[in-house]
C-alpha positions as CSV (number, residue, x, y, z in Angstrom):
1,M,103.1,114.2,99.1
2,K,104.6,116.1,102.1
3,A,104.4,119.4,100.3
4,E,100.7,119.1,99.9
5,A,100.1,117.9,103.4
6,T,102.0,120.9,104.9
7,G,100.4,123.4,102.5
8,R,103.6,124.3,100.7
9,T,102.0,123.7,97.3
10,A,99.5,126.5,98.1
11,H,102.1,128.8,99.5
12,D,104.6,128.5,96.6
13,P,102.7,126.9,93.7
14,K,105.3,127.8,91.1
15,R,107.8,125.6,92.9
16,Y,105.6,122.5,92.6
17,K,103.9,123.3,89.3
18,L,106.2,121.2,87.0
19,R,106.5,118.2,89.4
20,R,104.9,115.1,87.9
21,E,104.3,111.7,89.3
22,P,106.8,109.2,87.9
23,V,105.4,106.8,85.3
24,V,107.0,103.4,85.7
25,T,107.2,102.0,82.2
26,Q,109.5,99.1,82.9
27,P,110.2,97.9,86.4
28,L,113.7,97.9,87.9
29,G,114.0,94.2,87.6
30,S,116.5,91.7,89.0
31,P,120.1,92.6,89.8
32,P,122.4,92.4,86.7
33,K,124.1,89.1,86.0
34,W,127.5,90.6,86.6
35,M,126.6,91.4,90.2
36,K,127.8,88.4,92.2
37,G,128.4,89.6,95.8
38,K,125.7,88.5,98.3
39,G,125.7,91.9,99.9
40,Q,125.3,93.7,96.6
41,I,122.4,91.5,95.6
42,E,120.8,92.0,99.0
43,A,121.2,95.7,98.7
44,W,119.8,95.7,95.2
45,N,116.7,93.8,96.3
46,T,116.3,96.1,99.3
47,F,116.4,99.2,97.1
48,A,113.9,97.6,94.7
49,R,111.5,96.8,97.5
50,D,111.9,100.0,99.5
51,L,111.9,102.4,96.5
52,P,108.9,101.3,94.4
53,W,109.2,104.2,92.0
54,L,112.5,103.0,90.6
55,N,112.4,101.7,87.0
56,R,114.7,100.4,84.3
57,S,116.2,103.8,83.7
58,H,117.6,103.9,87.3
59,R,119.6,100.7,87.0
60,A,123.0,102.4,86.7
61,F,122.5,104.5,89.9
62,V,121.0,101.5,91.7
63,S,124.0,99.3,90.7
64,I,126.5,101.9,92.1
65,A,124.4,102.3,95.3
66,A,124.1,98.5,95.7
67,E,127.9,98.1,95.3
68,M,128.5,100.6,98.1
69,Q,125.7,99.4,100.4
70,G,126.6,95.8,99.7
71,R,130.1,96.4,101.0
72,I,128.6,97.9,104.2
73,I,126.3,94.9,104.6
74,V,129.1,92.3,104.5
75,G,131.2,94.4,106.9
76,E,133.9,95.7,104.5
77,E,135.7,98.9,105.2
78,L,134.3,101.7,103.1
79,P,136.3,104.9,102.6
80,V,134.6,108.2,103.3
81,S,134.4,108.8,99.5
82,G,132.4,105.5,99.3
83,Y,129.9,106.8,101.8
84,N,129.7,110.1,100.0
85,L,129.1,108.3,96.7
86,L,126.3,106.3,98.3
87,R,124.8,109.4,99.7
88,I,124.8,111.1,96.3
89,C,123.3,108.0,94.6
90,L,120.5,107.8,97.3
91,G,119.7,111.4,96.8
92,Q,119.5,111.0,93.0
93,L,117.2,108.0,93.5
94,G,114.9,109.9,95.9
95,A,115.9,107.7,98.8
96,T,116.7,110.3,101.4
97,P,114.1,112.1,103.5
98,T,114.5,115.4,101.7
99,D,114.5,113.9,98.2
100,S,111.7,111.4,98.8
101,S,109.4,114.4,99.4
102,K,109.9,115.2,95.7
103,V,108.7,111.7,94.6
104,S,105.0,111.0,94.5
105,M,103.5,107.6,93.6
106,P,100.0,107.3,92.2
107,D,97.4,105.8,94.5
108,D,96.4,102.2,93.7
109,E,92.8,103.2,93.7
110,A,93.4,106.1,91.2
111,S,95.6,104.0,88.9
112,S,93.1,101.2,88.7
113,K,90.3,103.4,87.5
114,D,89.6,103.8,83.8
115,P,90.7,107.4,82.8
116,S,87.7,107.7,80.5
117,S,85.2,106.9,83.3
118,K,85.1,110.6,84.3
119,Y,83.6,111.4,80.9
120,F,80.9,108.7,80.8
């Protein structure tokens, strides 16, 4: 996490005290069946690949973001309000530089260890 690397967690521990690593219970999954546009499906798959912390509970935000991003991909005109909506969704999903610093994924090495091994 960027905050740990820069020492912000030591400087302002209260700010980071309640932040927890997200637990992915169910993966994001495939795009919804109603999503037919090639650009939207490509955007969905890109978000799923680039934002590995997304899970099933994020599907509504991802579908909105994929709709907007999909229009951009296929070259459609998007009004300023569409870009703003995309920006808001990306922020909520932790997909902007500022917001991604608030997301922390567990290490593969740490998640593969048996939690009880530290006691035995």
